[in-house]
Structure formats: structure tokens, C-alpha cells
MDAnalysis code that builds the backbone (N, CA, C; Angstrom):
import MDAnalysis as mda
import numpy as np

u = mda.Universe.empty(228, n_residues=76, atom_resindex=np.repeat(np.arange(76), 3), trajectory=True)
u.add_TopologyAttr("name", ["N", "CA", "C"] * 76)
u.add_TopologyAttr("resid", np.arange(1, 77))
u.add_TopologyAttr("resname", ["UNK", "UNK", "UNK", "UNK", "UNK", "UNK", "UNK", "UNK", "UNK", "UNK", "UNK", "UNK", "UNK", "UNK", "UNK", "UNK", "UNK", "UNK", "UNK", "UNK", "UNK", "UNK", "UNK", "UNK", "UNK", "UNK", "UNK", "UNK", "UNK", "UNK", "UNK", "UNK", "UNK", "UNK", "UNK", "UNK", "UNK", "UNK", "UNK", "UNK", "UNK", "UNK", "UNK", "UNK", "UNK", "UNK", "UNK", "UNK", "UNK", "UNK", "UNK", "UNK", "UNK", "UNK", "UNK", "UNK", "UNK", "UNK", "UNK", "UNK", "UNK", "UNK", "UNK", "UNK", "UNK", "UNK", "UNK", "UNK", "UNK", "UNK", "UNK", "UNK", "UNK", "UNK", "UNK", "UNK"])
u.atoms.positions = np.array([
    [93.484, 223.955, -1.458],
    [94.859, 223.489, -1.241],
    [95.703, 224.659, -0.857],
    [96.430, 224.492, 0.231],
    [97.246, 225.604, 0.762],
    [98.622, 225.697, 0.058],
    [99.048, 226.906, -0.224],
    [100.294, 227.124, -0.863],
    [101.458, 226.904, 0.129],
    [102.538, 226.221, -0.243],
    [103.656, 226.079, 0.721],
    [104.330, 227.454, 0.980],
    [104.735, 227.632, 2.215],
    [105.304, 228.936, 2.611],
    [106.718, 228.730, 3.053],
    [107.424, 229.840, 3.044],
    [108.834, 229.827, 3.494],
    [108.859, 229.816, 5.012],
    [109.692, 228.971, 5.589],
    [109.834, 228.980, 7.063],
    [110.831, 230.162, 7.388],
    [110.231, 231.235, 7.910],
    [111.020, 232.441, 8.115],
    [112.086, 232.288, 9.236],
    [111.739, 231.553, 10.276],
    [112.676, 231.323, 11.369],
    [113.939, 230.573, 10.834],
    [113.700, 229.566, 10.002],
    [114.775, 228.787, 9.487],
    [115.587, 229.635, 8.455],
    [114.893, 230.468, 7.713],
    [115.555, 231.362, 6.731],
    [116.466, 232.348, 7.481],
    [116.059, 232.933, 8.610],
    [116.875, 233.838, 9.350],
    [118.093, 233.145, 9.979],
    [117.869, 231.882, 10.373],
    [118.954, 231.039, 10.894],
    [120.009, 230.810, 9.756],
    [119.579, 230.569, 8.571],
    [120.473, 230.370, 7.472],
    [121.206, 231.664, 7.123],
    [120.556, 232.778, 7.188],
    [121.205, 234.088, 6.883],
    [122.249, 234.397, 7.967],
    [121.963, 234.117, 9.234],
    [122.939, 234.281, 10.322],
    [124.164, 233.348, 10.055],
    [123.935, 232.131, 9.625],
    [125.016, 231.224, 9.343],
    [125.893, 231.797, 8.165],
    [125.239, 232.320, 7.162],
    [125.945, 232.896, 6.072],
    [126.771, 234.106, 6.488],
    [126.235, 234.890, 7.448],
    [126.941, 236.063, 7.978],
    [128.214, 235.594, 8.661],
    [128.141, 234.544, 9.460],
    [129.281, 233.980, 10.121],
    [130.289, 233.540, 9.071],
    [129.819, 232.946, 7.993],
    [130.671, 232.481, 6.889],
    [131.420, 233.655, 6.266],
    [130.757, 234.766, 6.048],
    [131.367, 235.918, 5.425],
    [132.499, 236.462, 6.307],
    [132.160, 236.522, 7.620],
    [133.218, 237.022, 8.537],
    [134.440, 236.149, 8.542],
    [134.221, 234.784, 8.553],
    [135.342, 233.886, 8.495],
    [136.060, 233.875, 7.175],
    [135.318, 234.185, 6.116],
    [136.016, 234.287, 4.779],
    [136.972, 235.451, 4.693],
    [136.755, 236.491, 5.481],
    [137.709, 237.579, 5.554],
    [138.837, 237.348, 6.577],
    [138.424, 236.754, 7.663],
    [139.390, 236.545, 8.741],
    [140.448, 235.459, 8.410],
    [140.044, 234.380, 7.766],
    [140.930, 233.239, 7.401],
    [142.048, 233.694, 6.536],
    [141.826, 234.241, 5.345],
    [142.926, 234.693, 4.498],
    [143.776, 235.816, 5.118],
    [143.147, 236.649, 5.878],
    [143.995, 237.692, 6.561],
    [144.982, 237.087, 7.542],
    [144.475, 236.091, 8.340],
    [145.421, 235.371, 9.217],
    [146.524, 234.611, 8.455],
    [146.091, 234.032, 7.340],
    [147.042, 233.307, 6.536],
    [148.105, 234.247, 5.982],
    [147.737, 235.444, 5.526],
    [148.693, 236.406, 5.031],
    [149.607, 236.814, 6.189],
    [149.086, 237.087, 7.379],
    [149.884, 237.454, 8.509],
    [150.900, 236.328, 8.890],
    [150.428, 235.071, 8.800],
    [151.330, 233.938, 9.077],
    [152.452, 233.904, 8.087],
    [152.154, 234.016, 6.821],
    [153.237, 233.908, 5.811],
    [154.113, 235.107, 5.770],
    [153.660, 236.222, 6.234],
    [154.472, 237.448, 6.303],
    [155.459, 237.384, 7.469],
    [155.209, 236.535, 8.474],
    [156.062, 236.479, 9.655],
    [156.622, 235.082, 9.880],
    [157.203, 234.517, 8.857],
    [157.679, 233.117, 8.934],
    [158.847, 232.963, 9.873],
    [159.566, 234.055, 10.191],
    [160.729, 233.930, 11.064],
    [160.344, 234.100, 12.547],
    [159.130, 234.393, 12.842],
    [158.632, 234.541, 14.231],
    [158.368, 233.202, 14.810],
    [158.405, 233.063, 16.157],
    [158.130, 231.770, 16.811],
    [156.625, 231.431, 16.794],
    [155.765, 232.408, 16.603],
    [154.322, 232.119, 16.544],
    [153.835, 231.720, 15.182],
    [154.734, 231.574, 14.222],
    [154.295, 231.255, 12.822],
    [153.444, 229.972, 12.737],
    [153.897, 228.877, 13.371],
    [153.095, 227.619, 13.228],
    [151.723, 227.746, 13.841],
    [151.592, 228.420, 14.992],
    [150.346, 228.542, 15.673],
    [149.390, 229.393, 14.843],
    [149.826, 230.481, 14.291],
    [148.974, 231.348, 13.482],
    [148.586, 230.637, 12.190],
    [149.478, 229.922, 11.577],
    [149.230, 229.151, 10.415],
    [148.161, 228.075, 10.609],
    [148.234, 227.354, 11.714],
    [147.253, 226.307, 12.002],
    [145.895, 226.937, 12.251],
    [145.884, 228.030, 13.004],
    [144.564, 228.738, 13.321],
    [143.953, 229.282, 12.054],
    [144.784, 229.815, 11.145],
    [144.243, 230.370, 9.899],
    [143.642, 229.244, 9.022],
    [144.311, 228.105, 8.966],
    [143.815, 226.971, 8.139],
    [142.465, 226.481, 8.729],
    [142.407, 226.414, 10.066],
    [141.130, 226.004, 10.730],
    [140.028, 226.986, 10.397],
    [140.331, 228.254, 10.471],
    [139.324, 229.275, 10.178],
    [138.869, 229.218, 8.751],
    [139.733, 228.983, 7.821],
    [139.356, 228.836, 6.411],
    [138.463, 227.591, 6.225],
    [138.815, 226.474, 6.910],
    [137.952, 225.333, 6.864],
    [136.580, 225.564, 7.391],
    [136.535, 226.322, 8.510],
    [135.236, 226.659, 9.101],
    [134.399, 227.518, 8.187],
    [135.054, 228.382, 7.433],
    [134.322, 229.228, 6.485],
    [133.629, 228.386, 5.453],
    [134.320, 227.417, 4.933],
    [133.731, 226.508, 3.917],
    [132.584, 225.711, 4.564],
    [132.804, 225.227, 5.808],
    [131.746, 224.466, 6.508],
    [130.480, 225.270, 6.686],
    [130.653, 226.535, 7.151],
    [129.495, 227.394, 7.396],
    [128.846, 227.804, 6.040],
    [129.621, 227.913, 5.025],
    [129.038, 228.200, 3.679],
    [128.042, 227.110, 3.315],
    [128.442, 225.859, 3.309],
    [127.599, 224.788, 2.953],
    [126.444, 224.602, 3.879],
    [126.744, 224.727, 5.155],
    [125.641, 224.642, 6.189],
    [124.602, 225.730, 6.011],
    [125.029, 226.964, 5.721],
    [124.101, 228.068, 5.506],
    [123.279, 227.849, 4.279],
    [123.854, 227.399, 3.157],
    [123.119, 227.143, 1.925],
    [122.082, 226.046, 2.164],
    [122.448, 224.946, 2.862],
    [121.503, 223.900, 3.153],
    [120.366, 224.374, 4.017],
    [120.627, 225.180, 4.994],
    [119.553, 225.735, 5.823],
    [118.583, 226.554, 5.037],
    [119.174, 227.450, 4.175],
    [118.313, 228.311, 3.435],
    [117.465, 227.529, 2.425],
    [118.030, 226.524, 1.788],
    [117.260, 225.676, 0.875],
    [116.208, 224.898, 1.571],
    [116.501, 224.461, 2.798],
    [115.530, 223.701, 3.628],
    [114.363, 224.639, 3.950],
    [114.668, 225.863, 4.266],
    [113.561, 226.836, 4.625],
    [112.723, 227.158, 3.435],
    [113.212, 227.129, 2.228],
    [112.462, 227.439, 1.050],
    [111.644, 226.325, 0.523],
    [112.170, 225.096, 0.531],
    [111.520, 224.024, -0.178],
    [110.864, 222.945, 0.708],
    [111.047, 223.009, 2.026],
    [110.422, 222.041, 2.913],
    [109.303, 222.791, 3.626],
    [108.364, 221.971, 4.076],
    [107.256, 222.553, 4.827],
    [107.661, 222.833, 6.172],
])
């Protein structure tokens, strides 16, 4: 009986997804801080909307990366 192995290609894909998540986790709050620091500027709503989208993408990539890593570990 053969021992189940980790799918390394899928694991690296999950790690790349988590790296994107980490980058977005720093970028999102930074943009949010910039937006709230410049509320009197005309670009405030645009930067605020972009920062909220980036924060949402960070959460999405977090869950997607975790699911890919779990799939690589526990599925054949």
C-alpha cells in the first residue's frame, strides 16, 4: 500500500497565493491610512474605495491560499 504524498506543485501554488495575501495585507491598511489622512483632498473617495477593495482581496487570497495548501496536503 502506497503512502499518500503531498502534491508539491499545488503546495507551491498555495504558498504563492499566501505571498500575494501578505502583500495585500500590508498594502490595504496603508492605503486606508493614506485615505483617512487626506479626507480634504479630491482623491479621497477613490483611494478609499481602492483600499477597501484591496483589503477584501487580501481576505479572499487568504482563504484561497489556505484551501489550496490543505488540498495539496490531504488530497491525492
